[in-house]
N, C-alpha and C positions, 0 to 999 in steps of 0.2 A: 410518612416516609419521604425522604428527598427525592425529587424527580431529576434524574441525571441529565434529561434533555432540556430542562428548563433553563433559561439564561440567568446568569449571575446578576446581582444588582447593578454592577458596573456595566455589563453588556446591555442590560435592558434600558439603562439610563441614556445610553448613547444612541443616536439615530443615524441610519445611513443616509447618503445624499439623496438616493431615490425616494426614501420615505418622506424626507423634508420637502422635496420637490412636489411630491404628490399632496402632501398636507397643504402646502402653500397654494397649490391650484385650487383647492376648495374654496378659496376666498376670491378667486378671479371673477367668477360670474356675478356673485353679489356685489362686488366692487364696481363692475361695469355698469350694472343697473343703478346702483346707489349714486354714483357720480353723475350719470347722465340725468337722473332725476334731480339731484341737488342743484346742478348748474343750469338745466334746460327746462324742467317741467313748469316752473313759474312763468318764464317768458312764453312758453308754448300756450299756457292757460290764458294768460292776459293778452298776448299779442296775436296768436294764431286762432284759438278757440273763441277769443273775444269775450272771456268771462271776466266779470268785474273783479278788481283786485281783492276786494274784500271777501267775496265768495271763493275766489281761487285760494286765498289763505285758509278759509274755514274748511274747504273740502280736504285740503292736505292735513290740517290739524285733526280733523275727525279721524282720518285714516291712521294717523300716528297715535292718537289717544287710544284707539281700539288696538293698535299694534302693541302699545304699552301694556294693555290689559292681558293680551294673550301671551306675551313673553313669559311671565312666571308660570302661566298654565302649561305651555308647551315645555318649558324647562323642567317642571316637576314631573310631567308626564313622560318626558324622555328618561328621567332618573328612574322612574318606575317601570320602564319598558323592559320586557324580558323576551329575547328571541335568539335564534341561532346565529343571527348577525350582530348580537350585542345590543346595547341600549341606544346607540346613536344613528347607526347606519340605515336602518329602516326609514327613519324620517327623511334623510337626505335623498335616498333613492326614489321614494314614493312621491316626494314634493317637487322634484327637479323640473319635470316637464310642465306641470301646471304653473309653476313659477315663471317659466319663460313666456307662456301664453298670456298670463295676466300682465306682464310688463308690456307686451305688444299692445294690448287693448287700451292702454293709457294714452296712445297717440292717435286715436280716432276721435273724430268730431261728428257725432251722430245727429246733432240738431243745433239750431241756432237760438233756441229758447234758453234763457239764462237759467231758470229753475230746472229745466230738463238736463242742461249741461252739469249743473251743480249735483243733481241726484246721480247721473251717470258716473261722473268722476269720483264721487264719494264711494259708491259701491265698488268701483274697480280698485280705488285706493285701499279700501278695507280688505278686499280679497288679495291684492298683491302684497300688502304688508303682512297679512297672516301667513302667506306662503313664503315670504322672505324669512320670517321667523322659523318656519318649519324646516327649512334647509340650512339656515345659517346658524341658529342657536345650537343645535346639536353638534354642528361642525366645530364651533368655537369651544365647546365643552370637551373635545377630544384632547386639547392641549395638555392638561395635567394627567390624562390617562396615558398619553404616549411616552412621557418621561417625568421623572421626579427630580432630575438634576437642576439646580438653581441656575447655572449659566447656560446649560443646554435648552432651557425653556426660552431664554432671551434669544438664542440662535434660532430656535424653531419659530418664534414669533417674527424674526427678521425675515425668514423665508415667506411666512404668511403675508407680511405687509409688503414685501417685494412684489408678490403677485397682486396684492390688493392695489398698491400704487401703480403697478404695471397695467392692471386692468383699467385704471382711470385714465392712464396715459393713452392706452389703446382706444378707449372710448372717445377721448378728446380728438385723437388724430382721425378717427372714423368720422366724427361730426365735421371736422374740418374738410375732409375729402368729399363726403356727401354734400356738404354745403357748396363746395366748389362745383360739383357735378350738376346740382339742382339749385342754381342761385336765385332763381326768380319765382319759386313756389315753395313757400315755408311749410305748408301742410304736407306736401309730397316729401320734403326733405325729412320732416320728423317721422313720417310713416316709414321711410326707408331706414332710418336710424332705429326704429322700433323692431323691424324685422331682422336686421343684421345682428343687433345687440341681443335680441331674445335667443337667437341660436347660439351665439358665442357665450352666453350666460349659463347655458344648460350643460354643455359638454364637459367642462372641467370638473363638475360636481361628481360625475361618474369616475373620472381619473382619480380624484381624491379617495373615493371609497375603495377602488381597485388597488391603489398604490400604498395604502396605509393598513389595510386589514390584516396582512400577514404579520406585521409588527405588533398590531393590537392583540392578535391571538397569542403571540409569543409572551407578551407582558401578562396576558391573562393567565398563563400557566403559572407565572410566578406570583401574581397578586390577583387571585380570583375574586377577592372582595371588591375590586375596582369595577367589576361588571354586575355586582349584585344589585337588584332593585332596592331603592330606598324605602324604608318602612315608616319613617317619621311622618305624622300627619301634616297636611299642607300648612295650616296656620301656625302650627309649632315650628315648622321649617322657616317661616317668615320671621317669627320672634327670634329664633336662634341666629339667623343670618344678620339681623340688625342689632344684636347684642355683641356681634363680633367687631370690636373697635377698629382693627386694621382694615376691615372691609369697608367701614364708613369712610375712612380716609381715601381709599381707592375710589369709592363712589364719588366723593367730592372732587378729587383730582381729575377724574374722567369726565365728570359733569362740566367742570370749568373749561378744560381744554377743548372739548368737543362742542360746547355752546359757542365758544369763540370761533372755532372752525366753521360751524354751521351758519352763523351769522355772516361770516364773510363770504361763504360760498353761495348764500342765498342772494346776496346783494351785488356780487361781482359782475353779472351780466348787465345790470342797471348802471353800475359805477363805470364800467368800461364804455358802455354806449352813450348814456345820458351826460356823465360827467366828463369823461375823457374824449368823447366825441369820436369814437372808433367803430367803424360800421362794416368792416370786411368780414367774410366768413371765418377767418382765423383769429379775429380780435380777441374773443373770449378764450378759445382753446390755447392761443399762444401764452396768455397770462397764466392760465391754470397750469399749463405744461411746465412753465418756469418753476412753479411751486412744486409740483408732483415729481418732476425730474430730479430736483434737488433733494426732495424728501427720499426718493428711492436711493440716490446715490450715498445719502447719509446713513442709512440703515446699518450697513456693515460698520461704519465708523462708530456710531453710537453704541452698537453691540460690543465692540472691542473696548471702548471707553467705559462701558458699564462694568466690565470685569475689573477695571482699575479703581474706578471712583464710585462704583455702586449705582444703584437705579435712582436714588434721590439726587446724587451729584449730576448725573446726565441729564435728568429732567430739569434741574436749575439752569444748566448751560443752554439747553435748547430753548427754554422759555424766555431767557434774557434776550436772546437774538430776535425771537418772535415778537416780543412786546415792542422793541424798537421799530420793526417793520409795521406793525399795526398803527403805532402812532404816526409814523411817516406817510402812511396812506391817507390819513385825515387832512394833512397839509399839502398833499400832492395837488398840482395845478395842471389843467389841461395843456397839453404840449409837452410835458415832461415825461416823455415816453421811456427814455433810457433809465431814468430814476424809478419809474414804475416797475420795470423788470428787475432792478437791483433789489427793491423792496420785496418783490415776489420771490426772488431767490432766498433772501433772508428769512421770509416766512416759512420757506420750505425746510429750513433747519429745524424750527420749532415743531412744524407739523409732523416731521419724521419722528420726533420724540413722542408727540402725542399719540401716534400710531403705536409705537413700540413699548413704552414704559408701563402705562397703566395695565396693559394686557399681560405684561410679564410679571407685574406684582400680583394679579389675581390668583394665579395657581398657588403662590405662597400662602395666601389667605385660606384657600381651600384646604391646604394641608393643616393649618392651625384649627380649622373647623373639624377636620377629621379626628384630630387629637382630642378635641373637646367632646365630640358626639359619637365617635366610633363608626361613622359612616361617611362615605364619600358622596357629596351632593354638588357635583359640578354644575349640573343643569340649573339649580335654583340661583346659584351665584352668577353664572353667566347670564341668565335671563334678566336679572336685575341691572346688569351693566348694559346689555343691549336694549332694555327698557329705557334707561336713561338717554342712550344714544338717540333713540327714536323720538322721545319726548323732547329733546333738544332740537332736533331737526324740525318737528312739527311746530313747536313754539317759536323757533327762530323764524321760520318761513311765514307763519301767521303774523308775527310782529312786523316783519319787513314789508310784507304786502299790505297789511292793514295801514301801516304808517304811510306808505306810498298813496294809498286810496285817500286817506284823510288829508294829505298834503296837496292832493289835486293832480295826481299822475295822469298825463295825457297819453292815451293808447296810440300806437302807430297805426297808420292806414296805408293802403297801397299807394296813394299819392304822396304821403309823407312818412317814410319808413323810420326816420329818426327825428321825431319831433323835438323842439326845444322845450325843456321842462321848466316850469316856475322855480324861483329860488327856494320855496319851501320844499319842494321835492328833492332838490339838489342837496339841501342841508340834511334832509332825512337820509339820503343815500350815504353822505359823508359820516354822519353820526353812526350809522349801522356798520360801517367798515373800519371805523377808528376807535372812538372811546368805549363803545359797548363791548367789543371783544377784549380790549385792553384791560378793563376792570375784571373780567372773568379770569383772565390769564394771571393777574396779580393774586387773586384768591386762590387759585390752583397751586401757585408757587409756594404760598405760605403753608397750604396743606401738605404738599410733598416734603417740606422741611421737617415736619413733625411725624411723617409716616414711620412707624415703629419697627417694621420687619426688616432688618439688615441682613446681609449674608450670614453673619454669625448667628443670629437669631433663627434664621431659617434652618441652618444646619443643627441646631439644638432640637428644633421641632422634628426633623427627620430622624434624628438619633432616638428620641423618645417614642416615635412611631414604630421604628424598628424594634426597639426593646420590647414594646407591648406586643408586637406580632410574634416575637421569639417566645414571650412568656405564654401567649395564647396557644402557640403550636406545641410548647412543652406540656401545657395543661391538657390539650387534646390527646397528646401521646400518652399521658398518665391515665386518662380515662380508658384508652384502648388497652 
C-alpha cells in the first residue's frame, strides 16, 4: 500500500539548504586534519622531531598502507551495519572523539631516539588513519543515499567540498596565526596546532549527523532498500566492483588527479623554503591559500558548467589550466613571487575540479551496480576510492622524502633554520612539483575523455531501476 506521508521521488531527490549545509559540515573536520598533515607533518617529522627523512617517509607510508587495507573492511562493515540509526551514523558518532585525540598525539615528540620516534609515529599513524576511515568513509557513502538526482548530487558535492576547502583554508590561517604568536619555538607551535585543530575537527561531525538524519529517514520511507544490509559475500563484492567498467574509469581519474595533488602538497613546504627562499610564518600558508581560495570560489562555477557541458567537459577544462600551472612551477625561479602566486591560482582551477567531478561520478556508478546486482553497496565503492586517496598520499610522501634523503637533504638547526640545499636536492624538489604531477594529470585527462556514463546514460539507468521497483512492488501486491 502507498504511504501517503512518504515523499514523492521529486521531493526526495531535492535537498534543503540546511541539509546540504549539514552534509557539507561532515567533511570539515577530516579536511582540517588531512590538510594540516599533508602540508606540515613531513616538515614536523624531519625538522622538529629530527627524524631521518627516509624513516619519516616510511612511517607515513606504513600508516597509509594499513589505512588502505582497512578502508574496504570498514566500507563493507558499514554496508552490513543494521541499527536504529541506519548503516552510516553509528560509525561517525562513535569514532569522532577518538579521531580528534589521535590527531593531537601526532604532534608530540616523546623521545630523541630515531627508532623510538619511528615506532611511536608509526603506531599513532596507524591509529589515526584507521579512525579517519571510521568517520569519513561512512560519511562519504551518504551522498548517493541522500539523493538520486544527477545534478543534485553535483550540487551536494559542491557543498561538501566548499566545507572541505574551507576547512583547509581555516587550518592554514590558524597555522599562520599560531606561527606568528609562537615564532621561535617550532615544537610548541605544532603542539598548539594539534590542540586547536583536534577540537575543531570533532564538532562538525556531530552537526552532520544531527542535520541530515531527518532527510535520511524521509528517504528511507520511500526507498527502504537503501538502508538494508548488504548480503553479498565480501570477496564476491570485490569481484563485482572491479568488473564494473565505469568504476574503473573513475578509479583511474581519481588516482591520477589526486596523485598529482598529493605530490605537489608534499613538496610545497620544501619548494617554498629551499627553492624560493621564503622563511616567514605565512610563506607556505599564503601559497596554499591561493590554491584553496581559488578552488573554493570555482566550485559553484564548475557545478553550473557541469549542467551545460557535462562532467567530462568540466574535468577537461579544469585539468587543462592545472597542467599549465604544474609545468610553470618547474621553470619558476627564486624571486619570481608574483608569478608563483599566479600559478597557484591557476592550479586552484584544476584542484577544484579534482575535488568535485570524480566524487560526482561515483554515485552514478553505484546506481549501475545496483541495476546489475539488485543491492546498494555504497560502502564498498567509496572505500576503494578513499583507499586510493590514502595510497596516493602515502606513496607520494614516501617518494618525496626518500628522494630528498637520497639527494642529501640538510636538516635545519636552531643556528641555521633555512640551510642552503645542494643542487641535487633542489632538482629533486623541482621534479616533484613539475613533471611528475604533470604526467599524472595527462593520464587522468585521457581517462575522463572515455568515461562512459553521460547524463543520458544515467537517466536510462534510473528509469530501469524505477521500472524494476514498480514490478517488484506489483509482484509483492499480487502475493498479498
